[in-house]
C-alpha positions in Angstrom: 0.0 0.0 0.0 1.4 3.4 -1.1 -0.2 5.9 1.3 2.0 8.9 2.4 4.2 8.7 -0.6 1.6 8.8 -3.3 -1.1 10.6 -1.2 -3.3 7.6 -1.5 -5.9 6.6 1.0 -7.7 3.5 0.0 -6.9 0.0 1.1 -5.5 -2.5 -1.3 -7.4 -5.6 -0.1 -11.0 -6.4 1.0 -11.6 -5.8 4.6 -14.2 -6.7 7.3 -16.1 -3.8 9.0 -13.8 -3.8 12.1 -10.7 -3.7 9.9 -12.3 -0.9 7.8 -13.1 1.0 10.9 -9.5 0.8 12.2 -8.1 1.7 8.6 -10.2 4.6 8.2 -10.1 6.0 11.8 -6.3 6.2 11.5 -6.7 8.4 8.5 -9.4 10.7 9.9 -8.0 11.0 13.4 -6.6 14.5 12.9 -8.0 18.0 13.3 -8.0 18.8 9.4 -10.7 17.5 7.1 -8.7 15.2 4.9 -11.0 15.7 1.9 -11.7 19.4 2.7 -15.1 20.9 3.8 -16.4 21.9 0.3 -18.7 19.5 -1.5 -17.5 17.4 -4.4 -17.8 19.6 -7.5 -19.4 17.0 -9.8 -22.1 16.3 -7.0 -22.7 20.0 -6.6 -23.2 20.5 -10.3 -25.5 17.6 -10.6 -27.5 18.4 -7.5 -28.3 21.9 -8.9 -29.2 20.2 -12.3 -31.4 17.3 -11.0 -32.4 17.5 -7.4 -34.5 19.9 -5.4 -35.1 21.0 -1.8 -36.9 18.3 0.4 -35.6 15.5 -1.6 -34.5 12.5 0.5 -30.9 11.7 -0.1 -28.6 8.9 1.0 -24.8 9.5 1.1 -22.8 6.3 1.1 -19.6 6.5 3.2 -19.9 10.3 3.8 -16.7 10.5 5.8 -16.3 13.9 7.5 -19.7 15.1 6.0 -18.6 17.6 3.4 -21.2 16.2 0.9 -24.0 15.4 3.2 -23.8 18.7 5.2 -23.8 20.6 1.9 -26.8 18.7 0.6 -28.7 19.5 3.9 -27.8 23.2 3.5 -29.7 22.9 0.1 -32.8 22.0 2.1 -32.6 18.3 1.4 -33.4 15.5 4.0 -30.0 13.8 4.2 -29.2 10.2 5.6 -25.6 9.1 5.7 -23.4 6.3 7.0 -19.7 5.7 7.3 -17.5 2.9 8.7 -15.2 5.4 10.6 -16.9 6.5 14.0 -14.1 9.2 14.1 -15.1 10.6 10.7 -18.9 10.6 11.9 -18.1 12.5 15.0 -16.4 15.2 12.8 -19.4 14.9 10.4 -22.0 15.4 13.2 -20.1 18.4 14.6 -19.8 19.9 11.1 -23.6 19.5 10.5 -24.1 21.3 14.0 -21.7 24.1 13.1 -23.7 24.6 9.8 -27.0 24.5 11.7 -28.3 21.5 9.7 -29.6 18.1 10.5 -28.1 15.0 8.9 -29.2 11.5 10.0 -25.9 9.6 10.4 -25.3 5.7 11.0 -22.1 3.9 12.0 -22.0 1.2 9.3 -20.2 -0.1 6.2 -22.0 -0.6 2.9 -22.6 -4.3 3.6 -24.0 -3.9 7.1 -26.0 -0.8 6.5 -29.9 -1.2 6.6 -30.7 -0.3 3.1 -34.4 0.6 2.6 -36.2 -0.1 -0.7 -37.8 2.5 -2.8 -37.0 5.2 -0.3 -34.6 7.8 -1.8 -34.8 10.5 -4.3 -31.1 10.1 -4.8 -28.3 7.9 -3.7 -24.8 9.5 -3.6 -21.5 7.6 -4.1 -18.5 10.0 -4.1 -15.1 8.3 -4.2 -16.3 5.0 -2.8 -13.4 3.2 -4.2 -12.5 1.3 -1.1 -15.1 -1.3 -2.8 -13.5 -4.3 -4.5 -15.4 -5.6 -7.5 -17.8 -7.9 -5.5 -18.6 -5.1 -3.1 -19.0 -2.7 -5.9 -21.6 -4.8 -7.6 -23.5 -5.2 -4.3 -23.5 -1.4 -3.9 -25.1 -0.8 -7.3 -27.6 -3.5 -6.6 -28.5 -1.9 -3.2 -28.5 1.7 -4.7 -31.0 0.6 -7.4 -33.3 -1.1 -4.8 -33.0 2.0 -2.4 -33.9 4.6 -4.9 -37.5 5.5 -5.5 -38.8 4.9 -9.2 -37.5 8.0 -11.0 -34.8 8.4 -8.3 -31.1 9.0 -9.2 -27.7 7.4 -8.4 -25.0 10.0 -8.6 -21.4 8.6 -8.7 -18.0 10.1 -8.9 -14.7 8.0 -9.0 -11.2 7.7 -10.5 -10.4 6.1 -13.8 -7.3 3.9 -14.4 -5.4 6.9 -15.7 -5.4 8.2 -12.2 -2.6 5.6 -11.4 -0.3 8.0 -13.5 -1.4 11.1 -11.5 -1.1 9.6 -8.0 -3.1 12.5 -6.5 -5.6 10.3 -4.5 -7.6 7.1 -4.8 -6.6 3.5 -4.7 -3.5 1.9 -5.9 -5.2 -1.2 -7.4 -6.7 -1.0 -10.9 -9.5 -3.3 -10.0 -10.9 -0.6 -7.7 -10.8 2.1 -10.5 -13.8 2.9 -12.8 -14.1 2.7 -16.7 -17.1 3.7 -18.7 -17.6 0.1 -19.8 -17.5 -1.2 -16.3 -19.9 1.5 -14.9 -22.3 1.0 -17.9 -22.4 -2.7 -17.1 -23.0 -2.2 -13.4 -25.7 0.4 -14.0 -27.6 -1.8 -16.5 -30.8 -1.7 -14.5 -30.8 2.2 -14.4 -31.4 4.6 -17.3 -28.0 6.3 -17.7 -28.5 10.0 -18.0 -25.0 11.0 -18.1 -21.7 9.0 -18.0 -18.5 11.0 -18.6 -14.6 10.6 -18.2 -12.5 13.6 -17.9 -9.4 15.0 -16.4 -9.2 18.2 -14.2 -7.4 19.7 -11.1 -9.2 18.7 -7.9 -8.7 20.6 -4.7 -10.6 18.5 -2.1 -8.4 18.6 0.9 -5.0 17.2 1.2 -6.0 13.7 0.1 -7.5 14.7 -3.3 -5.4 17.5 -4.7 -3.9 18.0 -8.2 -4.7 16.8 -11.8 -7.0 13.9 -11.7 -8.6 11.4 -14.0 -12.2 11.0 -13.0 -15.6 9.6 -14.0 -19.1 10.9 -13.4 -22.4 9.0 -13.5 -26.1 10.1 -13.2 -28.4 7.1 -13.6 -32.2 7.1 -13.1 -34.3 4.1 -11.8 
């Protein structure tokens, strides 16, 4: 695992919940917000394009809360979870500081109590801790959890990110190609699927030129 050298944060092998908690707690256990306090840019753009106040939104692995809190500030009903209790403590304080409510649970993607046909949108921003099998389960659960007409909004790194080394996993099987995502999202109607490169500035862990993919898919 190349972590400090390449500024990478994701693990290189599948983990159980307790292992994941330990792994992420070690990374989040600092005063700074390792992915910053501003929302992911792609999420912000797509939220303004597709979502509206009072929508019910689920944030997968919301970490320190930068995305969930921002969505709540837009007037949405936000539910989120993360496998790091240290990150969640920061997220809850961040929500309080911003005078919004976010319903957070301490959970990983497999132990989370997904509810069917519940959300106007499910959000997955840089959830590339997931190995291929877990990734497939996440897509299945996201489809079940969205209401008919609801959206799945996803952002992640593509294989070219291995050249940039500005964040993300070091294993290629954790990265996204359009072909891979199109197959995983086959039950959805794909509204947008794009690959692009741009400078990111999302805290010390995601900074610099990056190779990324964005998906908006509709149930």
